[in-house]
C-alpha positions as CSV (number, residue, x, y, z in Angstrom):
1,M,18.2,24.9,-6.0
2,P,16.8,23.1,-3.4
3,L,19.9,23.2,-1.4
4,Q,19.8,23.5,2.2
5,T,22.1,24.8,4.9
6,V,24.3,22.3,6.7
7,E,25.8,22.3,10.6
8,S,29.2,21.9,11.2
9,N,29.4,18.3,11.5
10,R,31.6,16.1,9.6
11,L,30.7,18.8,7.1
12,Y,32.1,17.3,3.4
13,R,30.2,14.1,4.5
14,Q,27.2,16.6,5.3
15,I,28.0,18.4,2.1
16,A,28.6,14.7,0.1
17,E,24.7,13.0,1.6
18,Q,21.8,16.2,0.7
19,L,24.6,16.3,-3.0
20,R,24.2,12.3,-3.7
21,G,20.1,12.4,-2.7
22,L,19.5,15.5,-5.0
23,I,21.3,13.2,-7.4
24,A,19.5,10.7,-7.1
25,Q,16.1,12.6,-6.8
26,G,16.9,13.1,-10.6
27,E,17.9,16.9,-9.6
28,F,21.1,16.6,-11.4
29,A,21.2,14.0,-14.4
30,A,23.5,11.6,-15.9
31,G,25.7,14.0,-17.7
32,T,24.9,18.0,-16.6
33,R,27.7,19.8,-15.0
34,L,27.5,20.6,-11.4
35,P,27.4,24.0,-10.4
36,A,30.6,25.8,-10.1
37,E,32.7,25.4,-6.2
38,R,32.0,28.4,-5.7
39,D,28.1,28.1,-6.2
40,L,27.3,25.4,-4.1
41,A,29.7,26.9,-1.4
42,R,27.1,30.1,-1.7
43,Q,24.1,28.0,-1.8
44,L,25.1,25.7,0.9
45,G,26.4,28.2,3.2
46,V,29.9,26.3,3.6
47,S,33.7,27.6,2.5
48,R,35.0,25.8,-0.8
49,P,37.7,24.2,1.1
50,S,34.4,21.6,2.3
51,V,32.1,21.5,-1.2
52,R,36.5,20.3,-2.3
53,E,36.4,17.7,0.3
54,A,32.6,16.4,-0.5
55,L,33.0,16.4,-4.8
56,I,36.4,14.2,-3.4
57,A,34.5,11.6,-1.9
58,L,32.3,11.6,-4.6
59,E,34.9,11.1,-7.3
60,V,35.8,8.8,-5.1
61,E,32.5,6.8,-4.3
62,G,31.4,7.2,-8.9
63,W,29.0,9.5,-8.3
64,V,30.6,12.0,-10.1
65,E,33.8,13.1,-12.7
66,V,36.1,16.0,-12.7
67,R,36.6,16.4,-16.3
68,T,39.9,18.9,-16.6
69,G,39.6,22.1,-17.1
70,S,35.4,22.0,-18.0
71,G,33.8,20.7,-14.0
72,I,32.5,18.6,-12.6
73,Y,30.1,15.5,-14.7
74,V,27.3,13.0,-13.1
75,Q,27.8,10.0,-13.6
76,P,25.1,7.4,-14.4
77,P,23.4,4.9,-11.8
78,R,26.1,2.0,-12.5
79,R,29.4,3.3,-11.4
80,R,27.8,4.6,-8.0
81,T,28.4,3.4,-4.8
82,T,25.7,3.5,-2.2
83,T,28.1,4.5,0.8
84,I,31.0,7.8,1.3
85,T,34.1,4.9,1.6
86,T,36.9,6.5,3.6
87,R,39.3,3.9,4.4
88,S,41.6,2.0,2.2
89,A,43.6,-1.1,2.4
90,G,46.8,1.0,4.2
91,A,44.2,2.5,6.2
92,K,43.8,2.0,10.3
93,D,40.8,2.1,11.4
94,T,41.0,4.9,13.3
95,E,38.6,8.0,13.8
96,G,41.5,9.9,11.8
97,A,40.2,7.8,8.0
98,E,37.4,9.8,8.5
99,W,38.9,13.3,8.3
100,G,38.5,15.9,5.6
101,P,41.8,15.7,3.8
102,L,41.9,19.8,4.1
103,Q,41.6,19.7,6.6
104,L,44.0,17.2,8.4
105,M,46.1,19.7,6.6
106,Q,45.2,22.4,8.3
107,A,45.4,20.7,12.0
108,R,49.1,20.0,10.8
109,E,50.9,23.1,9.2
110,L,49.6,23.9,13.0
111,V,50.6,21.1,15.1
112,E,54.1,20.1,12.6
113,A,55.6,23.1,12.2
114,E,55.4,23.8,16.8
115,V,56.1,20.4,16.3
116,A,59.9,20.8,14.2
117,A,60.8,23.8,16.8
118,L,60.9,20.5,19.1
119,A,63.3,18.7,16.9
120,A,65.7,21.8,16.8
121,R,66.1,22.2,20.2
122,N,65.2,18.3,21.2
123,A,66.1,15.7,18.7
124,R,69.9,13.8,18.9
125,R,72.8,13.5,16.0
126,P,71.4,10.3,15.1
127,Q,67.8,11.2,15.1
128,I,68.8,14.4,13.0
129,A,70.7,11.9,10.7
130,Q,67.1,9.6,10.5
131,I,65.6,12.7,9.2
132,A,67.9,13.3,7.1
133,Q,68.4,9.3,5.8
134,A,64.5,10.1,5.1
135,V,65.3,13.3,2.4
136,A,67.6,10.6,1.0
137,Q,65.1,8.3,0.6
138,M,62.9,10.8,-1.9
139,R,65.4,12.7,-3.7
140,E,66.4,8.4,-4.5
141,E,63.1,7.4,-5.1
142,A,61.9,10.7,-7.0
143,A,65.5,9.8,-9.2
144,A,63.5,6.4,-9.6
145,G,60.9,7.3,-11.3
146,V,58.5,6.8,-8.0
147,E,56.5,8.7,-6.3
148,P,58.9,9.3,-3.2
149,R,55.5,9.2,-0.8
150,A,57.0,6.5,1.5
151,G,60.3,9.3,1.7
152,D,57.9,12.2,2.6
153,E,56.2,9.6,5.2
154,A,59.6,8.9,6.9
155,F,60.6,12.1,6.9
156,H,57.4,13.9,9.0
157,T,57.5,10.9,11.0
158,A,61.3,11.0,11.7
159,V,60.6,14.8,12.4
160,A,57.8,13.5,14.7
161,Q,59.6,11.6,16.7
162,A,62.8,14.0,17.6
163,C,61.5,16.6,18.9
164,G,60.9,14.7,22.8
165,N,57.4,14.4,23.0
166,E,55.5,11.2,22.0
167,V,51.8,12.4,22.8
168,L,53.1,14.5,19.3
169,A,54.9,12.4,18.1
170,D,52.1,9.9,18.0
171,T,49.5,13.1,16.4
172,V,51.4,13.0,13.6
173,R,51.2,9.4,13.1
174,S,48.2,9.2,13.1
175,Y,47.8,12.1,10.5
176,W,49.1,9.6,7.5
177,S,46.6,7.1,9.1
178,A,44.4,9.5,7.7
179,R,46.7,10.2,5.2
180,H,46.6,6.5,3.5
181,G,42.8,6.9,3.2
182,P,41.2,7.5,-0.1
183,L,40.0,10.7,-0.4
184,F,43.2,12.1,0.4
185,L,44.7,9.9,-1.5
186,R,42.7,10.7,-4.6
187,L,43.4,14.3,-3.6
188,G,46.8,13.8,-4.1
189,D,46.2,12.7,-8.1
190,Y,45.6,16.3,-8.8
191,F,48.6,17.6,-7.0
192,E,52.1,15.2,-6.5
193,N,53.6,15.2,-9.9
194,P,57.0,15.7,-10.2
195,A,57.3,19.6,-10.3
196,S,55.5,19.4,-6.7
197,W,57.3,16.4,-5.2
198,S,61.0,18.3,-6.5
199,A,59.3,21.5,-4.7
200,A,58.5,19.6,-1.4
201,L,61.9,18.2,-1.1
202,V,63.0,22.1,-1.6
203,E,61.8,22.6,1.4
204,H,61.9,19.5,3.5
205,D,65.6,20.4,2.8
206,A,64.9,23.7,4.8
207,V,63.3,22.3,7.6
208,L,66.5,19.5,7.7
209,E,68.9,22.4,8.1
210,A,66.8,24.2,10.8
211,I,66.9,21.7,13.1
212,R,70.3,21.0,12.6
213,A,71.4,24.3,13.3
214,R,69.2,23.9,16.6
215,D,67.2,27.4,14.7
216,A,63.4,26.1,16.5
217,A,61.9,29.4,15.1
218,A,63.6,28.7,11.3
219,A,61.9,24.9,11.9
220,R,59.3,25.9,13.3
221,A,58.8,28.9,9.7
222,A,60.0,26.6,7.5
223,M,57.4,23.0,8.2
224,Q,54.8,25.9,8.5
225,Q,55.1,27.0,4.5
226,H,56.5,23.8,3.3
227,L,52.7,22.6,4.2
228,K,51.5,25.6,3.4
229,K,52.3,25.9,-0.1
230,A,51.1,21.8,-0.3
231,T,47.8,22.5,0.6
232,G,48.4,25.8,-2.2
233,R,49.8,23.4,-5.1
234,Y,46.5,21.2,-4.7
235,S,44.4,24.2,-4.3
236,A,46.1,25.4,-7.7
237,S,45.7,22.3,-9.3
238,W,42.2,21.5,-8.8
239,R,40.9,25.3,-10.1
240,R,43.0,24.0,-13.5
241,A,41.3,20.5,-12.8
242,N,37.3,21.9,-12.2
243,H,37.5,24.9,-14.0
244,S,35.2,26.3,-11.0
């Protein structure tokens, strides 16, 4: 297979571009199944998460279709767009709109864990009340059968605002601007469901209680575990979806 090793610069975009070129050239005909994720990663010399991001981008563009339990199949030309779309109506025109969703989750795990620790040290009572209100909002949205994405964002931004560092607060807000992009929204379709939101609520409660207790170490650990588990939930769902 004429695949080439790629350089690490917006890696998922380079992978998607190479796969799109091969599809356009007829290496992968419409209706055929792409090689498994692990095989693509090995042949390209990249990580499996980078391949996942590229495949999500191609799915958003209509170049491929993920068939649950079967694999990833090439779509006919009439369904394809010609460029990788990285922004949605809700995403601001920023560099972050092009971040790979899995790299974004990795960054969040590192940064937001420290943000939570700072919030445990620095949060004022009204700020803790705001974090608690965000958790309550999530619970109300979930109970109403609505995906609690608004409450989820409110929780993470409230924790960031309580940390006492505006640079870090702005950084977390930039993560959420990227979170509204079409690649991340499509990623969410694979693992966001009532069970995953229920788990997230339990994890948010643990962060809130640690902040209330002024326990920085516990807040750091709770936030880190929450984001690590969120990434794990996605990975498990993706494996079930594409059978790779």
